[in-house]
C-alpha positions as MATLAB code, in Angstrom:
seq = 'MTSIIDIQSSMSENSPTDNREYKMIAENVSVYYGGIHTVKNITMKFKEKSVTSLIGPSGCGKTTFLRCLNRMHDMTKNARVVGKILLDGDDLYAKDVDPIYHRRKVGMVFQKPNPFPTMSIYDNVAAGLRLNGVRDKKILDEIVEDSLKMAYLWDEVKSNLKKPAMELSGGQQQRVCIARALAIQPEVLLMDEPASALDPIATQKIEETIIELAKEFTIIIVTHNMQQAVRVSDYTAFMYLGELIEFNETKKIFTQPQNELTAKYVQGQFG';
ca = [
      14.986    0.937   -4.830;
      13.531    4.371   -4.013;
       9.779    5.238   -3.765;
       7.261    7.177   -1.788;
       4.134    9.088   -1.220;
       2.129   12.181   -1.129;
      -1.275   12.536   -1.967;
      -2.731   16.033   -2.927;
      -6.421   16.708   -4.154;
      -6.102   18.176   -7.726;
      -8.312   21.001   -5.893;
      -5.697   22.042   -3.453;
      -4.515   25.196   -3.756;
      -0.970   24.352   -2.928;
      -0.912   21.666   -5.545;
       2.409   21.782   -7.619;
       1.931   22.234  -11.224;
       5.409   20.290  -11.947;
       4.119   16.551  -11.890;
       7.894   15.296  -12.281;
       8.308   15.238   -8.485;
       5.674   12.504   -7.803;
       6.198    8.816   -8.301;
       2.436    7.946   -8.956;
      -0.331   10.121   -9.844;
      -4.263    9.040  -10.103;
      -6.250   11.338  -12.337;
     -10.082   11.375  -12.406;
     -10.085    7.957  -11.239;
     -13.581    6.369  -10.901;
     -14.624    2.731  -10.280;
     -17.900    1.181  -11.059;
     -19.355   -2.382   -9.881;
     -21.687   -3.014  -12.594;
     -23.874    0.346  -12.367;
     -22.875    1.322   -8.953;
     -20.241    4.075   -8.902;
     -18.182    3.362   -5.945;
     -15.307    5.560   -6.301;
     -15.877    9.097   -7.618;
     -13.484   11.047   -9.719;
     -10.296   10.800   -7.396;
      -7.129   12.620   -7.971;
      -4.469   12.152   -5.671;
      -0.630   12.688   -6.329;
       2.239   10.432   -4.616;
       5.683   11.595   -4.159;
       8.701    9.848   -3.070;
       9.796    7.934    0.071;
       6.911    9.181    2.728;
       3.837    7.350    3.667;
       0.396    8.391    2.932;
      -2.691    6.879    4.891;
      -5.995    6.871    3.406;
      -8.438    7.261    6.269;
     -12.620    6.932    6.167;
     -15.542    4.883    7.450;
     -16.059    1.309    6.144;
     -17.286    1.172    2.565;
     -16.053    4.728    1.517;
     -13.950    3.345   -0.896;
     -10.459    3.350    0.583;
      -9.572   -0.540   -0.571;
     -11.222   -0.161   -3.777;
      -9.267    2.818   -4.932;
      -6.245    1.081   -3.403;
      -6.880   -1.842   -5.650;
      -6.877    0.635   -8.750;
      -3.006    1.465   -7.905;
      -2.319   -2.234   -8.293;
      -4.838   -3.333  -11.386;
      -6.244   -5.668   -9.151;
      -9.533   -4.948  -10.610;
      -8.942   -6.615  -13.428;
      -9.642   -9.933  -12.062;
     -12.661   -8.593  -10.530;
     -16.095   -9.544  -12.460;
     -18.250   -6.576  -13.327;
     -15.502   -3.866  -12.214;
     -14.528   -1.248  -14.577;
     -11.967    1.594  -13.861;
     -11.793    4.930  -15.534;
      -9.395    7.416  -15.684;
      -5.550    7.263  -15.503;
      -2.906    5.762  -13.040;
       0.670    6.963  -14.350;
       3.859    5.683  -12.643;
       6.662    7.367  -13.431;
       4.559    9.365  -16.033;
       3.492    6.118  -18.079;
      -0.250    5.095  -17.947;
      -0.754    1.660  -16.396;
      -4.061    1.328  -17.778;
      -2.998    1.740  -21.248;
      -3.620   -1.059  -23.638;
       0.097   -2.114  -24.314;
       0.863   -2.189  -20.631;
       1.289   -6.025  -19.043;
      -0.503   -5.620  -15.726;
       1.536   -8.545  -14.722;
       4.827   -6.626  -15.174;
       2.962   -3.766  -13.416;
       2.296   -5.688  -10.532;
       6.021   -6.236   -9.886;
       6.532   -2.527   -9.611;
       3.438   -2.269   -7.448;
       3.649   -4.619   -4.415;
       0.386   -5.418   -2.373;
      -0.060   -6.624    1.072;
      -3.144   -7.309    2.404;
      -5.238   -7.303    5.621;
      -4.690  -10.683    6.829;
      -1.608  -12.422    6.545;
      -1.671  -14.798    3.646;
       1.915  -16.587    3.520;
       1.449  -19.713    1.172;
       0.436  -22.627    3.869;
       2.563  -25.369    2.169;
       5.697  -23.415    1.865;
       8.596  -22.524    4.239;
       9.496  -19.112    5.153;
      12.276  -19.023    2.488;
      10.194  -20.342   -0.239;
       7.672  -17.754    0.596;
      10.131  -14.792    0.010;
      11.540  -16.814   -3.059;
       8.118  -17.403   -4.671;
       7.838  -14.279   -6.796;
      11.334  -14.495   -7.917;
      11.322  -18.211   -8.922;
       7.840  -17.188  -10.881;
      10.020  -14.439  -12.720;
      12.729  -16.971  -13.716;
      15.241  -16.546  -10.947;
      16.989  -19.864  -10.384;
      20.591  -18.845   -9.087;
      20.738  -20.346   -5.453;
      23.384  -17.195   -4.667;
      20.844  -14.536   -6.145;
      17.875  -15.952   -4.387;
      19.559  -16.450   -1.038;
      21.252  -12.722   -1.176;
      17.725  -11.413   -1.894;
      15.804  -13.710    0.714;
      18.104  -12.229    3.267;
      17.800   -8.467    2.028;
      13.858   -8.686    1.754;
      13.666  -10.403    5.375;
      16.250   -7.430    7.102;
      14.129   -4.832    5.079;
      11.016   -6.512    6.717;
      12.721   -6.524   10.117;
      12.231  -10.004   10.431;
      15.643  -11.731    9.537;
      16.877  -11.564   13.106;
      13.850  -13.891   14.294;
      14.222  -16.593   11.579;
      17.521  -16.574   10.173;
      18.469  -19.837   11.839;
      15.005  -21.519   10.686;
      14.322  -20.361    7.086;
      12.927  -23.986    6.236;
      10.326  -23.720    8.925;
       6.812  -23.521    7.631;
       5.541  -20.028    7.662;
       2.392  -20.766    9.016;
       4.059  -21.592   12.349;
       4.992  -18.351   13.068;
       3.270  -15.659   14.952;
       0.325  -13.574   13.021;
       2.850  -10.383   13.464;
       5.583  -12.685   11.599;
       3.328  -14.212    9.115;
       2.691  -10.492    7.870;
       6.182   -9.548    7.986;
       6.965  -12.453    5.616;
       4.378  -11.158    3.202;
       5.964   -7.925    3.603;
       9.285   -9.624    2.627;
       7.532  -11.576   -0.170;
       6.436   -8.472   -1.724;
       9.755   -6.465   -1.275;
      11.689   -9.555   -2.859;
      10.601   -8.734   -6.397;
      11.734   -5.117   -5.922;
       8.682   -3.157   -6.176;
       8.961    0.720   -6.572;
       5.613    1.260   -4.585;
       4.083   -0.624   -1.658;
       0.408   -0.760   -1.108;
      -0.855   -2.086    2.338;
      -4.394   -2.635    2.929;
      -5.035   -2.583    6.912;
      -1.850   -4.566    7.438;
      -2.206   -4.690   11.030;
      -5.839   -5.084   11.524;
      -5.760   -8.741   12.536;
      -3.025   -8.441   14.824;
      -2.473   -8.030   18.591;
      -0.869   -4.516   19.796;
       2.621   -5.765   20.333;
       2.473   -7.317   16.589;
       1.170   -3.894   15.303;
       4.074   -2.074   16.765;
       6.387   -4.271   14.922;
       4.254   -3.677   11.573;
       4.231    0.032   12.139;
       8.134    0.272   12.973;
       8.870   -1.634    9.753;
       6.363    0.546    7.857;
       8.371    3.815    9.114;
      11.859    2.368    8.193;
      10.532    1.228    4.699;
       9.215    4.687    3.733;
      13.203    5.464    3.588;
      13.210    3.260    0.393;
       9.968    3.017   -0.678;
       6.499    4.803   -1.675;
       3.824    3.372    0.935;
       0.459    3.636    0.306;
      -1.694    2.341    3.565;
      -5.432    1.836    4.219;
      -6.346    2.058    7.976;
      -9.305    2.289    9.998;
      -6.990    3.018   13.122;
      -6.658    6.688   13.037;
      -4.167    6.662   15.844;
      -2.102    4.439   13.349;
      -2.360    6.877   10.785;
      -0.852    9.635   12.916;
       1.792    7.461   14.066;
       3.202    6.442   10.369;
       2.137    8.478    8.032;
       3.395   11.781    6.673;
       0.093   12.527    4.497;
      -3.706   11.440    5.153;
      -6.320   11.769    2.599;
     -10.108   11.264    4.191;
     -12.434    9.647    1.949;
     -16.126    9.404    2.318;
     -18.701    8.207    0.284;
     -16.479    7.395   -2.662;
     -14.789   10.718   -2.737;
     -11.766   12.549   -1.507;
     -12.857   14.908    1.113;
      -9.552   16.417    2.058;
      -5.551   15.819    1.954;
      -3.105   17.208    3.993;
      -0.040   16.754    6.064;
      -1.249   14.141    8.789;
      -0.475   16.771   11.366;
      -3.059   18.999    9.521;
      -5.452   16.614    9.050;
      -5.899   15.862   12.684;
      -5.534   19.284   14.111;
      -6.528   21.659   11.723;
      -8.938   19.993    9.055;
     -10.264   22.442    6.626;
     -13.485   20.510    6.015;
     -16.301   20.262    8.462;
     -16.949   16.416    7.828;
     -13.351   15.460    8.170;
     -13.142   17.582   11.531;
     -16.177   15.502   12.488;
     -14.861   12.154   11.737;
     -11.149   12.544   13.370;
     -13.011   13.759   16.319;
     -14.859   10.455   16.624;
     -18.341   11.683   15.746;
     -19.092    9.222   13.047;
     -17.196    6.154   11.560;
];
C-alpha cells in the first residue's frame, strides 16, 4: 500500500504542471453550510509518502476541508461541496462514484479516540473487513496483526486481543482506531487532531506512528499544535478564515514564511 501527501497552492510559482506525480488533488474546493461560505476556493496537491499538516486558528476551515477529502459532508444536512477532489485522477465527487467505496480508499481518524465500545481489540480492527464481506479467519487474523503492527500497538496487545478496546489507555485506543482505519487498506489517511485529547507520552506514541506510517501512506493531519506540525510533517498549509494563505515545506513555513499573516501566526501573535 502506498500513498503520500504534498500540498501546494495553485498560485505557487513552484507548482509542477504535471499532475501525474500527485496522489490526490483538490481543485477550487468550496464548502457551504446553508448560505455560509466556510471554505473558499482551495486548491491543494498531495504527493505520495509524506505528511502534510493543516494549521490555523480555530474555525478557519481546517477540519471542514479535511472532511471534503473523505466525502463526509455527504452526511451533513445543508452542507454543499463545490469543486473537484481527484484521487489518481478520478473525481471522487462524480455522480457515478460510490462514496462508500471511496471511503475505503481514504481512511479517517478522528480527534477523540472512538473504538466501538462493546467490541474487543480484535473485533474493532476487523470490523471494517467484516462489513466488506471478509469472513476467512486466517485472512482476518493476518490483517488484524499487520494493522496493529503498523499502528505500533501489536507488542502491547498481542497476548490479549479479546480484551475490550475501551479498557485500553487513551493513546492505545487511538492506535486501535488507526489500526482499524489501516485494516481496509486505504490509500490516503486523514487525521483530525489525533493527539489533542491525549497526554504527552501518548501524543509522542501517536507522532512516532504517523512518521512511520508516512513511509507507506499519504497522510494529511489537522493539528492545532504548531510544534507537532514541525515534528511530524514534511509540508504545512496555513489556513485562515476559510482560505489557504500559504503552503510550503514545513521548515520554510516556520522559519521563512512568505506571507505576513503566516509569520504572525507561527510566531504566536494570534491564534
